[in-house]
LUMVEXFI-25857 format. One record per residue (C-alpha): residue number from 1; y, z, x. Coordinates in Angstrom, 3 decimals, decimal comma. Layout:
LUMVEXFI-25857
+-----+----------+----------+----------+
:   k :        Y :        Z :        X :
+-----+----------+----------+----------+
: NUM :        Y :        Z :        X :
...
+-----+----------+----------+----------+
//
This chain:
LUMVEXFI-25857
+-----+----------+----------+----------+
:   k :        Y :        Z :        X :
+-----+----------+----------+----------+
:   1 :  102,991 :  135,273 :   54,542 :
:   2 :  101,045 :  132,634 :   56,124 :
:   3 :  102,072 :  128,946 :   55,819 :
:   4 :   99,594 :  126,855 :   53,717 :
:   5 :   98,086 :  124,340 :   56,581 :
:   6 :   98,653 :  120,568 :   56,472 :
:   7 :   99,171 :  118,555 :   53,228 :
:   8 :   97,520 :  121,254 :   51,453 :
:   9 :  101,096 :  122,742 :   50,608 :
:  10 :  101,906 :  119,750 :   48,722 :
:  11 :   99,329 :  120,167 :   45,968 :
:  12 :  100,096 :  122,310 :   42,855 :
:  13 :   99,610 :  126,108 :   43,772 :
:  14 :   96,266 :  126,247 :   42,107 :
:  15 :   94,739 :  124,164 :   44,877 :
:  16 :   96,903 :  125,856 :   47,693 :
:  17 :   93,920 :  127,545 :   48,927 :
:  18 :   91,822 :  126,990 :   51,972 :
:  19 :   88,520 :  127,857 :   49,947 :
:  20 :   86,476 :  126,016 :   49,645 :
:  21 :   87,246 :  124,646 :   53,384 :
:  22 :   85,976 :  121,026 :   52,345 :
:  23 :   89,504 :  120,276 :   50,510 :
:  24 :   91,354 :  121,257 :   53,520 :
:  25 :   89,240 :  119,152 :   55,591 :
:  26 :   89,400 :  116,116 :   53,297 :
:  27 :   93,184 :  116,030 :   53,337 :
:  28 :   92,930 :  116,303 :   57,069 :
:  29 :   91,662 :  112,913 :   57,245 :
:  30 :   94,962 :  111,567 :   55,588 :
:  31 :   97,198 :  113,533 :   57,509 :
:  32 :   95,434 :  112,538 :   60,947 :
:  33 :   95,823 :  109,009 :   59,803 :
:  34 :   99,378 :  108,970 :   58,232 :
:  35 :  101,179 :  111,734 :   60,373 :
:  36 :   98,722 :  112,604 :   63,310 :
:  37 :   97,432 :  116,323 :   63,945 :
:  38 :   95,940 :  117,682 :   67,261 :
:  39 :   92,506 :  118,293 :   65,434 :
:  40 :   88,913 :  117,957 :   66,620 :
:  41 :   87,303 :  116,565 :   63,345 :
:  42 :   87,910 :  112,794 :   64,018 :
:  43 :   86,804 :  112,838 :   67,586 :
:  44 :   90,406 :  113,312 :   68,695 :
:  45 :   91,653 :  109,653 :   67,394 :
:  46 :   95,319 :  109,090 :   67,576 :
:  47 :   97,040 :  108,803 :   63,995 :
:  48 :   99,685 :  106,102 :   63,329 :
:  49 :  102,450 :  108,562 :   63,812 :
:  50 :  101,098 :  109,691 :   67,094 :
:  51 :  100,498 :  105,806 :   67,981 :
:  52 :  103,829 :  104,491 :   67,087 :
:  53 :  105,662 :  107,584 :   68,996 :
:  54 :  103,632 :  107,150 :   72,117 :
:  55 :  104,714 :  104,234 :   74,455 :
:  56 :  101,836 :  102,337 :   73,277 :
:  57 :  102,126 :   99,415 :   71,443 :
:  58 :  104,871 :   97,877 :   73,896 :
:  59 :  102,875 :   98,642 :   76,943 :
:  60 :   99,624 :   97,312 :   75,331 :
:  61 :  100,307 :   93,842 :   76,197 :
:  62 :  101,347 :   94,574 :   79,557 :
:  63 :   98,226 :   94,761 :   81,879 :
:  64 :   99,579 :   97,815 :   83,626 :
:  65 :   98,825 :  100,072 :   80,655 :
:  66 :  101,388 :  102,452 :   81,736 :
:  67 :  100,870 :  104,840 :   78,956 :
:  68 :   97,500 :  105,906 :   80,616 :
:  69 :   99,201 :  106,966 :   84,061 :
:  70 :  101,753 :  109,658 :   84,795 :
:  71 :  105,204 :  108,290 :   85,124 :
:  72 :  105,151 :  109,374 :   88,866 :
:  73 :  102,585 :  106,883 :   89,591 :
:  74 :  104,512 :  103,986 :   91,031 :
:  75 :  101,706 :  101,392 :   91,634 :
:  76 :  102,109 :   97,955 :   90,446 :
:  77 :   98,626 :   98,172 :   88,832 :
:  78 :   97,315 :  101,433 :   88,779 :
:  79 :   93,292 :  101,112 :   89,066 :
:  80 :   91,217 :  102,040 :   86,084 :
:  81 :   87,700 :  101,073 :   87,735 :
:  82 :   88,641 :  103,186 :   91,084 :
:  83 :   86,737 :  104,998 :   93,535 :
:  84 :   86,348 :  108,269 :   91,290 :
:  85 :   84,117 :  107,760 :   88,356 :
:  86 :   85,498 :  111,001 :   86,656 :
:  87 :   89,052 :  109,089 :   86,611 :
:  88 :   87,504 :  106,037 :   85,267 :
:  89 :   85,739 :  108,106 :   82,423 :
:  90 :   88,896 :  109,889 :   81,746 :
:  91 :   91,380 :  106,725 :   81,354 :
:  92 :   88,619 :  104,807 :   79,229 :
:  93 :   88,404 :  107,865 :   77,221 :
:  94 :   92,017 :  108,233 :   76,699 :
:  95 :   92,582 :  104,548 :   76,182 :
:  96 :   89,808 :  104,709 :   73,251 :
:  97 :   91,741 :  107,436 :   71,451 :
:  98 :   94,440 :  104,655 :   70,603 :
:  99 :   92,116 :  101,897 :   69,970 :
: 100 :   88,751 :  103,373 :   68,482 :
: 101 :   86,308 :  101,276 :   69,394 :
: 102 :   83,099 :  101,261 :   67,486 :
: 103 :   79,980 :  102,329 :   69,076 :
: 104 :   78,151 :   99,587 :   70,640 :
: 105 :   74,588 :  100,968 :   69,897 :
: 106 :   71,962 :   98,936 :   68,019 :
: 107 :   73,267 :   99,257 :   64,510 :
: 108 :   69,649 :   98,342 :   63,166 :
: 109 :   67,949 :  100,794 :   65,174 :
: 110 :   67,523 :  102,899 :   62,194 :
: 111 :   65,816 :  100,190 :   60,022 :
: 112 :   63,072 :   99,073 :   62,673 :
: 113 :   59,931 :  100,487 :   63,912 :
: 114 :   61,267 :   99,855 :   67,610 :
: 115 :   62,914 :  102,664 :   69,661 :
: 116 :   65,346 :  102,240 :   71,857 :
: 117 :   64,234 :  102,319 :   75,431 :
: 118 :   67,497 :  102,212 :   77,358 :
: 119 :   70,293 :  105,062 :   76,838 :
: 120 :   73,936 :  103,061 :   75,960 :
: 121 :   76,726 :  103,804 :   78,064 :
: 122 :   78,949 :  105,877 :   75,814 :
: 123 :   82,068 :  104,009 :   77,461 :
: 124 :   80,456 :  100,401 :   77,221 :
: 125 :   82,392 :   99,533 :   74,008 :
: 126 :   85,824 :  100,514 :   75,089 :
: 127 :   84,798 :   98,734 :   78,778 :
: 128 :   83,642 :   95,409 :   76,600 :
: 129 :   86,720 :   95,814 :   74,426 :
: 130 :   89,114 :   95,911 :   77,479 :
: 131 :   87,409 :   92,932 :   79,001 :
: 132 :   87,759 :   90,733 :   75,972 :
: 133 :   91,374 :   91,912 :   75,668 :
: 134 :   92,320 :   90,805 :   78,958 :
: 135 :   90,745 :   87,646 :   78,513 :
: 136 :   92,563 :   87,068 :   75,378 :
: 137 :   95,847 :   88,177 :   76,910 :
: 138 :   95,263 :   85,719 :   79,800 :
: 139 :   94,982 :   83,007 :   77,143 :
: 140 :   98,775 :   83,494 :   76,129 :
: 141 :   99,940 :   82,970 :   79,745 :
: 142 :   97,719 :   79,755 :   79,958 :
: 143 :   95,097 :   81,554 :   82,347 :
: 144 :   91,554 :   81,009 :   82,054 :
: 145 :   90,308 :   84,566 :   83,118 :
: 146 :   86,922 :   84,498 :   85,236 :
: 147 :   84,452 :   87,002 :   83,761 :
: 148 :   83,119 :   87,820 :   86,816 :
: 149 :   86,486 :   89,711 :   88,044 :
: 150 :   86,554 :   93,277 :   87,627 :
: 151 :   88,870 :   94,891 :   84,938 :
: 152 :   91,604 :   95,735 :   87,734 :
: 153 :   91,261 :   92,146 :   89,108 :
: 154 :   91,975 :   90,721 :   85,494 :
: 155 :   94,738 :   92,967 :   84,994 :
: 156 :   96,321 :   92,020 :   88,218 :
: 157 :   96,196 :   88,554 :   87,889 :
: 158 :   97,249 :   88,534 :   84,216 :
: 159 :  100,402 :   90,683 :   85,422 :
: 160 :  101,309 :   88,236 :   88,368 :
: 161 :  100,626 :   84,822 :   86,996 :
: 162 :  103,902 :   84,057 :   85,133 :
: 163 :  106,064 :   84,819 :   88,308 :
: 164 :  103,492 :   82,514 :   90,340 :
: 165 :  104,138 :   79,861 :   87,824 :
: 166 :  107,496 :   79,743 :   88,994 :
: 167 :  106,441 :   78,807 :   92,303 :
: 168 :  103,807 :   76,211 :   91,223 :
: 169 :  103,508 :   73,458 :   93,473 :
: 170 :  105,114 :   75,053 :   96,605 :
: 171 :  103,206 :   76,090 :   99,910 :
: 172 :  104,485 :   79,676 :   99,310 :
: 173 :  103,099 :   79,764 :   95,577 :
: 174 :   99,968 :   78,089 :   96,414 :
: 175 :   99,275 :   80,520 :   99,402 :
: 176 :  100,213 :   83,570 :   96,799 :
: 177 :   97,838 :   82,214 :   94,404 :
: 178 :   95,087 :   81,410 :   96,786 :
: 179 :   95,050 :   84,843 :   98,267 :
: 180 :   95,338 :   86,640 :   94,815 :
: 181 :   92,279 :   84,559 :   93,284 :
: 182 :   90,208 :   84,974 :   96,358 :
: 183 :   90,908 :   88,545 :   97,158 :
: 184 :   92,593 :   87,548 :  100,553 :
: 185 :   93,303 :   88,981 :  103,142 :
: 186 :   89,784 :   90,426 :  103,496 :
: 187 :   88,262 :   92,666 :  105,989 :
: 188 :   85,099 :   91,228 :  107,706 :
: 189 :   82,890 :   93,012 :  110,346 :
: 190 :   81,704 :   90,926 :  113,448 :
: 191 :   80,455 :   92,090 :  116,927 :
: 192 :   81,686 :   92,147 :  120,179 :
: 193 :   80,336 :   92,131 :  123,671 :
: 194 :   81,488 :   94,367 :  126,529 :
: 195 :   81,694 :   93,419 :  130,224 :
: 196 :   78,138 :   94,606 :  130,705 :
: 197 :   76,842 :   92,687 :  127,743 :
: 198 :   76,816 :   95,542 :  125,603 :
: 199 :   77,177 :   94,563 :  121,790 :
: 200 :   79,395 :   96,541 :  119,393 :
: 201 :   80,741 :   96,210 :  115,862 :
: 202 :   84,225 :   95,015 :  115,488 :
: 203 :   86,347 :   94,537 :  112,349 :
: 204 :   89,009 :   91,838 :  111,349 :
: 205 :   90,711 :   89,975 :  108,417 :
: 206 :   90,510 :   86,584 :  107,094 :
: 207 :   93,538 :   85,181 :  105,483 :
: 208 :   95,177 :   81,880 :  104,220 :
: 209 :   98,509 :   80,386 :  104,821 :
: 210 :   99,911 :   77,083 :  103,003 :
: 211 :  102,484 :   75,001 :  105,002 :
: 212 :  103,666 :   71,484 :  105,098 :
: 213 :  102,705 :   69,792 :  108,283 :
: 214 :  104,876 :   69,407 :  111,102 :
: 215 :  105,631 :   65,891 :  111,953 :
: 216 :  107,225 :   64,250 :  115,156 :
: 217 :  110,924 :   63,828 :  115,494 :
: 218 :  111,772 :   60,052 :  115,419 :
: 219 :  113,591 :   58,686 :  118,239 :
: 220 :  117,160 :   56,946 :  117,692 :
: 221 :  118,208 :   54,550 :  120,617 :
: 222 :  120,511 :   51,373 :  121,216 :
: 223 :  117,681 :   49,374 :  122,588 :
: 224 :  116,101 :   47,238 :  120,620 :
: 225 :  112,588 :   48,354 :  121,598 :
: 226 :  113,197 :   51,910 :  120,635 :
: 227 :  115,106 :   51,008 :  117,459 :
: 228 :  114,036 :   52,807 :  113,908 :
: 229 :  112,037 :   50,880 :  111,742 :
: 230 :  111,390 :   52,624 :  108,268 :
: 231 :  107,937 :   51,486 :  107,160 :
: 232 :  106,737 :   51,131 :  103,681 :
: 233 :  104,059 :   53,355 :  103,967 :
: 234 :  103,349 :   56,394 :  106,185 :
: 235 :  101,338 :   55,624 :  109,540 :
: 236 :  100,276 :   58,227 :  112,059 :
: 237 :  102,904 :   58,890 :  114,516 :
: 238 :  105,491 :   57,082 :  112,612 :
: 239 :  108,911 :   58,711 :  112,073 :
: 240 :  109,487 :   60,698 :  108,868 :
: 241 :  113,006 :   60,591 :  107,507 :
: 242 :  112,609 :   63,769 :  105,384 :
: 243 :  111,358 :   66,006 :  108,199 :
: 244 :  108,114 :   66,583 :  106,313 :
: 245 :  105,587 :   65,327 :  104,119 :
: 246 :  106,041 :   66,282 :  100,595 :
: 247 :  102,682 :   64,951 :   99,525 :
: 248 :  100,372 :   66,763 :  101,992 :
: 249 :   99,764 :   70,568 :  102,313 :
: 250 :   98,215 :   72,110 :  105,455 :
: 251 :   95,725 :   74,860 :  104,372 :
: 252 :   94,941 :   77,086 :  107,458 :
: 253 :   91,911 :   79,363 :  106,918 :
: 254 :   92,679 :   82,282 :  109,624 :
: 255 :   89,404 :   83,714 :  110,764 :
: 256 :   89,310 :   87,191 :  112,471 :
: 257 :   88,825 :   85,707 :  115,886 :
: 258 :   92,062 :   83,723 :  115,480 :
: 259 :   93,728 :   87,333 :  116,056 :
: 260 :   91,260 :   88,961 :  118,551 :
: 261 :   89,399 :   86,609 :  120,768 :
: 262 :   86,600 :   89,399 :  121,363 :
: 263 :   85,655 :   89,061 :  117,615 :
: 264 :   82,426 :   86,997 :  117,530 :
: 265 :   81,147 :   85,791 :  114,348 :
: 266 :   77,856 :   86,579 :  112,912 :
: 267 :   75,536 :   84,816 :  110,501 :
: 268 :   76,919 :   86,802 :  107,797 :
: 269 :   80,297 :   86,077 :  108,578 :
: 270 :   79,585 :   82,233 :  108,363 :
: 271 :   78,091 :   82,559 :  104,710 :
: 272 :   81,037 :   84,430 :  103,730 :
: 273 :   83,557 :   81,962 :  105,333 :
: 274 :   81,697 :   78,978 :  103,881 :
: 275 :   81,319 :   80,638 :  100,441 :
: 276 :   85,531 :   80,931 :  100,480 :
: 277 :   85,512 :   77,390 :  101,715 :
: 278 :   84,114 :   76,380 :   98,510 :
: 279 :   85,984 :   78,536 :   96,328 :
: 280 :   89,452 :   77,389 :   98,177 :
: 281 :   88,582 :   73,637 :   97,686 :
: 282 :   87,855 :   74,288 :   93,935 :
: 283 :   91,157 :   76,324 :   93,511 :
: 284 :   93,202 :   73,745 :   95,429 :
: 285 :   92,087 :   70,860 :   93,474 :
: 286 :   93,396 :   72,766 :   90,141 :
: 287 :   96,729 :   74,205 :   91,626 :
: 288 :   97,918 :   71,416 :   93,933 :
: 289 :  100,851 :   69,020 :   92,397 :
: 290 :   99,646 :   65,554 :   90,909 :
: 291 :   99,550 :   62,921 :   93,737 :
: 292 :   99,159 :   65,509 :   96,677 :
: 293 :   96,601 :   65,856 :   99,299 :
: 294 :   95,348 :   68,888 :  101,004 :
: 295 :   94,042 :   69,574 :  104,687 :
: 296 :   92,097 :   72,392 :  105,147 :
: 297 :   91,973 :   73,898 :  108,618 :
: 298 :   89,695 :   76,411 :  110,109 :
: 299 :   91,500 :   78,691 :  112,900 :
: 300 :   90,534 :   78,897 :  115,482 :
: 301 :   88,712 :   75,589 :  115,653 :
: 302 :   85,566 :   76,735 :  117,162 :
: 303 :   84,232 :   79,513 :  119,254 :
: 304 :   81,337 :   79,465 :  121,911 :
: 305 :   79,164 :   82,428 :  122,076 :
: 306 :   78,906 :   84,641 :  125,141 :
: 307 :   76,635 :   83,669 :  128,011 :
: 308 :   72,842 :   83,999 :  126,982 :
: 309 :   73,681 :   83,892 :  123,246 :
: 310 :   73,259 :   80,274 :  121,726 :
: 311 :   76,184 :   78,794 :  119,634 :
: 312 :   74,551 :   77,162 :  116,404 :
: 313 :   76,763 :   75,266 :  114,258 :
: 314 :   76,923 :   76,392 :  110,691 :
: 315 :   75,206 :   79,685 :  111,775 :
: 316 :   77,226 :   81,679 :  114,274 :
: 317 :   79,815 :   78,744 :  114,809 :
: 318 :   82,068 :   76,414 :  112,436 :
: 319 :   83,895 :   73,458 :  113,210 :
: 320 :   87,888 :   73,695 :  112,245 :
: 321 :   88,653 :   70,424 :  110,990 :
: 322 :   87,765 :   70,071 :  107,327 :
: 323 :   89,402 :   66,818 :  106,416 :
: 324 :   91,919 :   65,537 :  103,985 :
: 325 :   90,786 :   65,614 :  100,387 :
: 326 :   92,296 :   63,896 :   97,495 :
+-----+----------+----------+----------+
//
């Protein structure tokens, strides 16, 4: 004897029939919501029991979203918007089975005479929800999430920001924060010239390092002319008892030609570097400790073009000293 399907078996015997099919399908709505069944009648949505049984609720507020990836994936933040479009579609579809974002199409289209000219992306709803969710999640850790960031960049910054707060105000913490927000180190493509003046493409990396400045050691002598005198304010070349300047940070922007002397900057490289410099100043003004200053240095300080190629400041050459900013 076959078992009566689903919740139908709890009804009086007079209702325990699969004909008409409407009653069976109607009860599946409640069964899906309260217990969860692997049916396709409701677009494969997860029921409450399935939602609570799966490791979703606890992981939803951690941007790794571990429940979307196999346990063997050891990446810190496995990418959603990766190189494979099929993988992205599969992951976002799986996420939507737990969330159930309504269709983002024009709800008034059926009440107007205008026709929808553009086809709506079927995943735009869950993508928009995930972006808004990460912005909201960032607010809980005192982070203003940049809407221009990709989904994976938002997930990574939200996941790392609390640990970086513990290093706030230190050279290491500032360096890690800058590299995280500016996606550094980054690979750049320049040019190089061989001995016979043949041009070819070459790649290199641009990165940022933050440190305290190195100060000269102070002399100690038994002669009056060499006696150590502690000044009320720091003067260039004066001794510093602590051995470093706690209120000054040296921010070194290391260009590809700092690692490889054959790397020649192009005009596109200079535009990219200037953009990074602008963002770097904005970030440093926000993350530096109160009352401190920073000095941005371009390493190397300057590069001249090979023979027969003009060096144009701001076009294919940059000056390294950016000055102290208060």
